[in-house]
Each structure stands twice: as C-alpha cells, then as structure tokens.
N, C-alpha and C positions, 0 to 999 in steps of 0.2 A: 338786645337785639332789636333792630328797626323793623317796620312793617315790610317784610320781604318773604321770599321763598327760602325755606331752609332745606339744605341738602340737594343733591344732584339727581335723585331718582326721578324717573319719568313714569307717569300713571296714564294708562289708557282708560278713558271713560267710554263705555260701550253700551249703546242701546241695541238690543238684539231680540230676535224672535224667530219662529219657524214659519215658513211660507206654507200656504195651503197644500202644495204638492207633497210636502213632508208627510202629511197625515194620510195621503193616498197610497203610501208605500205599505207593504205588509210588515207585520211586526218583526219578522226575522230580518228583513232588510234594514229596518231602522235600528235594530239592536246591533247588527254587524257594522253599519256606518258609524254609530255612536262609539263603539269600542275602537274602531280605527281612529276616530277623531280624538278620543281621550289619549290613546297611546301617542299620537302625533303631538298633541298639545303638552303632554307631560315631558316629552323629549325636549321641547323648546323651553319649558319651565326649568328643567334641570340644566340645560346647556347655558342658559343666560341668567341663572340665579334669581328666579322669581322671588320677590319679596312678599307679596300678598295677593290673594285672589278672593274677592268678596262679591257675592251675587245678591240681588234684591228682586223679588217678584212683585210687579205692580198689582195693587188691589183691583184696578180697573185698566186692563190692557187696552192700548189704542192701536188700531190697524194691526200691523205685524209686530209692534213693539210690546213685548211681554216682560222683559227682564232688563235690569240695569246692572252693570258690572264695573268694578274698579280693579284694574290689573296693574301691579306695580313692579317695575324692573329697576336695577341699579343704573342702567344706561339706555340710551335711545335704541341701540341695536337690538336689545331684547324686545322692546315694544314693536319695532318694525318686523322682527321675525315672528312674533305672536300674531300680528294682524295678517301677515302673508299666509301663515299656516292655517289660520282659522277659516279662510275662504277656499281652501284646497278641496277639490272634489274627492270622494262623492258627497260627503256631508256638507261641504260648503255650498253646493248648488241649492240647497233647500233653506237657506237662512236669509234673514234681514240684518244688515250690518250698518251701523252708524257710529263711527269712531270720532273721538276728540282726544287730543293729547293735553296733558296738564302736569303741573307740579303741585306739591303740597303747599298750602298757604298757612303758616304758623307764626304769626306775629305775637309779641308778648301780650298784647291786649286781648288775645283769645286763649290765653293759658288756662282759663277756667273751663274750657271744653274738656270733658272727660274722654278718655280712650278706653273702649271696652277690651278686655283681654281676649286673646284668641282662645277658642275652645280647645281643651286638651285633646291631644292625638295619642291614641294607645300605641305602644311600641309594636312594630311589625305591621302597622296599618298600610295596606297597599292601595293607593288611589286608582290603580289600573282596574281594580274590582269595583264596579259601580253598584252601590246599594240603592234601594228605593229612595228617591229624592223628594223632599217636601219643604214647604215654607215653614219657618219657625213662628208659631202663633204667640210666643211669649212677649212680643213687643211690637211696636209700630214705628216705622221709619218715615221721615219726611225727606224727600229729594227736592231740593230747591235749586232751580236753574236761573242764572242771571243775578242781577241785584248788586249787593253790597259787599265790600271787603271786610266789614266788621259787624258784629252784632250791636245791639243797643242795650241800654240799661234794663229795659223790660225783658229782653231775651234772657239776661242773666237771672232776673227774678223768676221768669217762667222755668228756667233750668232748675233752680233751687226748689220751687214749689211743686213741680211735677216730676222731680227725680230723673233729670236727664241722664241717660245711660251712656250715650256715646255722641261725639260730635267731631266732625272734620270738614275742612274746607280745601278746595282745589281751585287753582287759578289756571284757566285755559291758556295754552300757548297759541299765539296768533289772535287776530281779530275775530269777533263772534257777534253777530247781530243780536243774539239772545242775552248778551252780557258776558262778563269775564269770569265769573265765579260759580262754583257749584258747591252747595252745602249738603251734608248728609247728617241728619240728627235723629236720634233714636230715643223713644220714651216708652215706659212700661205700659201706658194706656193711651187711648185715642185722645183723651182730654188734653194731654200734654202737647200732642201734635197740633191740635186745634188752637191752643193758646199760643204756640210758637208762630203759626201762620198769621194769627190775628195781630201779634206784635210786629211781624214783618210788614204788615199792611201799612204801618205808620211811617215806613221809610219809603220815600217817593222815588222808587226805582222799579224798572220793569223786571218781573220775575215770574216763573211758573213753578207750581208746586204739584208734587205727585206723592201719593201715599203708597207704601210698599211694606213688605216683610222680608227679613233675611231669607235667602234661599240656600237651604242645606248647608249651614255654616260649619258643621262638624266635618262634613265630607271635604269641603274646599280648604279647610285649614290644613288638611293632610297634604295638599298640593305644595304649599309653601314650605311645610315641614320637611317634605321629602327633598325639595329643591335646595334647601339649606344644608342638607347632610352630605 
C-alpha cells in the first residue's frame, strides 16, 4: 500500500469543554441535561453505526478546551448528524465546540505503530446509565497537532525503548493553517512522552503538543459496542 488514507470512514476530531454558565446550574439541572444529551447521542451512534469514541482529558486545560475526542463513523452522514446533535439545547448551549474532520492515515511505513485493544465491555452494559467518570492514570498520551506525515527513525527507537502502547495518525480534510496531521501516541510513563516530543523537535515542521490521559475508556467503549450490535 502507498502512503495514503486507508478506508472510507470519517473521523471527527473534537476539542471541547464546558462554558462557565454550565457550572452555575444546580446539580439536578446538570444531571437532567446530561442524561438527555447521552440519550440523544446514543441514538445517533446507533442509527449511523458509530465505529469508535475515544476521549482524552488534557493535563493542563486551556480556556474552555478541556477534552479531546475522536469520533469515527463509516460515512460522512454519521459525522454530520453527530455534530448537529451535539450542539442541540439544552445541553448544547453550555459547551465549547471546535470540530475538524479527518481520515485515518495508515501508510505501510507506520505499520510499527501499535493499536491498543478496546477495553472489554461486560454483557448487558447499558451506556444510558452514566457511572462516575474519571481519567485513566495508567498511561500518558501525547496529542500532536500539525507537522509530519511520517515518524522518523528516532521515533521508532523511542517507541521500542519506552514501550509505546498505542499510536494512530489522522489526516485532516481540507486546508488547515496548523498542519495537516494529528498524532495520538500513548506511553506507560511520562518519560516516553518526553522522549517522543524531543524526537519530533528534530523534524523542522510546525506542530503543537499537549499531554493528556484517556477519559473513562471503559464507559465509552460501551458506546461503540452497543452501536455495532
């Protein structure tokens, strides 16, 4: 396979967070709006065959941007429906939304990037029931925006030395002043993330890095599992 995008799925890359007005609502209102929102988004996921939903909480949120999401559908119609539903009131009035559309970038020379398996979902799990949500402290994730379509030899060495857990690359659809690619790489320890960023500094291209942790991976695995049934 040549350096190209594989498959026809469309991925939403979403920077999001809650506006200050959200925290001024009382707890009962927030709970009610959250449950309405979850029911709506699950209906979109099931109708359009959600492939995957993965959240990341930034270690150092900026302004209203608290979390980053990848939301994958088989076709553009699913992505469009998801983005439209996400901003519907009442929940949608209280959010910050920054969307980009992308496709997976999986050339042969990146075959060394590992893919972390989805967490197991217990039979009968109902994602309409929202458990307490938290970030997973077991690993550290680098979100790299802009830059290069390939890693370099030093990245492969860093991956081996520091036990890279997961890596994936997305190519944005349309022009973007910040660069065409977004990388997500996950290491068991901060040292791996630091080494990866240092290796990237040797490639002379504009890029921005953010550190994050996976956000409630077990719960959101249940969304795609339900949509595929």
